[in-house]
C-alpha atoms as one frame of an Amber mdcrd trajectory, in Angstrom:
protein
 -12.630  28.971  -7.547 -14.197  26.670  -4.941 -11.635  24.382  -3.328 -11.948
  21.198  -1.278  -8.764  19.999   0.422  -8.607  16.539   2.020  -6.186  15.435
   4.722  -5.767  12.669   7.285  -5.040   9.667   5.105  -2.228   7.268   5.853
  -1.212   3.724   6.698  -2.966   1.895   9.523  -3.238  -1.700  10.701  -6.512
  -3.599  10.463  -8.747  -2.715  13.378  -7.282   0.754  13.692  -8.809   4.178
  13.117  -8.284   7.248  10.958 -10.069  10.585  10.687 -10.283  12.271   7.302
 -10.901  16.002   6.953 -12.244  17.994   4.014 -11.687  21.745   4.281 -13.883
  23.946   2.082 -13.139  27.441   0.806 -16.817  28.391   1.262 -18.978  28.379
   4.364 -20.746  25.046   4.591 -24.218  26.552   4.223 -23.317  27.100   0.553
 -23.353  23.297   0.049 -26.620  21.350   0.155 -24.807  18.020   0.015 -21.328
  16.849   0.949 -19.959  13.344   0.664 -16.949  11.072   0.819 -16.278   8.710
  -2.077 -13.531   6.155  -2.468 -11.885   4.388  -5.379  -9.704   1.312  -5.033
  -7.431   0.013  -7.812  -9.466  -1.801 -10.464 -12.792  -0.848  -8.885 -15.509
   1.717  -9.571 -15.818   4.861  -7.501 -18.047   4.165  -4.495 -20.113   6.482
  -2.304 -18.964   5.954   1.277 -21.000   8.494   3.248 -22.948  11.702   2.702
 -24.482  14.476   4.775 -27.028  17.139   3.792 -27.191  20.754   4.926 -29.746
  19.745   7.558 -27.677  16.865   8.900 -29.253  13.845   7.224 -26.609  11.151
   6.760 -26.306   8.122   4.512 -23.735   5.322   4.510 -22.676   2.497   2.262
 -23.651  -0.859   3.735 -20.002  -1.902   3.869 -19.079   0.921   6.275 -22.269
   1.418   8.275 -21.571   1.113  11.975 -17.845   1.722  11.481 -17.659   5.156
   9.792 -19.244   8.449  10.859 -19.586  11.578   8.723 -20.003  14.949  10.439
 -19.754  18.697   9.836 -17.807  21.412  11.605 -19.493  24.616  10.480 -17.075
  26.856  12.398 -14.068  25.462  10.540 -15.918  24.910   7.235 -14.949  21.258
   7.355 -16.520  17.843   6.808 -15.041  14.914   8.715 -15.063  11.156   8.230
 -14.218   9.150  11.333 -13.208   5.626  10.304 -13.038   2.922  12.972 -12.448
  -0.838  12.839 -10.686  -0.449   9.508 -10.349  -3.443   7.210  -7.910  -4.113
   4.347 -10.811  -3.770   1.901 -11.172  -0.130   3.011  -7.893   0.622   1.227
  -8.571   3.271  -1.432  -8.172   6.889  -2.429 -10.840   8.850  -0.557 -12.294
  11.938  -2.254 -14.407  14.760  -0.869 -17.403  15.924  -2.923 -19.770  18.881
  -2.543 -22.654  20.478  -4.441 -23.151  24.242  -4.396 -26.646  25.084  -3.157
 -26.844  28.156  -5.397 -25.430  26.850  -8.685 -25.659  23.054  -8.223 -22.093
  22.810  -9.524 -20.170  19.756  -8.286 -16.754  20.124  -6.663 -14.135  17.479
  -5.856 -11.044  17.378  -3.710  -7.715  15.957  -4.826  -8.053  12.742  -2.816
  -6.156  11.254   0.110  -4.754   7.715   0.254  -5.914   5.317   2.965  -4.037
   2.020   3.245  -5.074  -0.660   5.747  -2.615  -3.494   6.306  -3.541  -6.984
   7.477
């Protein structure tokens, strides 16, 4: 019933930027936690960045200072601004959210980010 739809992935050269979007079918106040994960071929799924319903953010050490997670409550959307991209950032990026009422986890379908050297 709850849907998360990612967009904004693509191919970019090293040093470039991309902005990922995660559109939710519920108003964002229904989620106490939203996050971006990524999974590269042959690697475990990795938490990239997260944001709580009161705006507290957390970042993986590998992306801190380069990526920024934010919320757009009007559009019911969570954004991930990715700057200074590196080839090792190449992965499928997935949006994740937890319902504040039921604590059920929801996942988007994923969007591919490819960074060329």
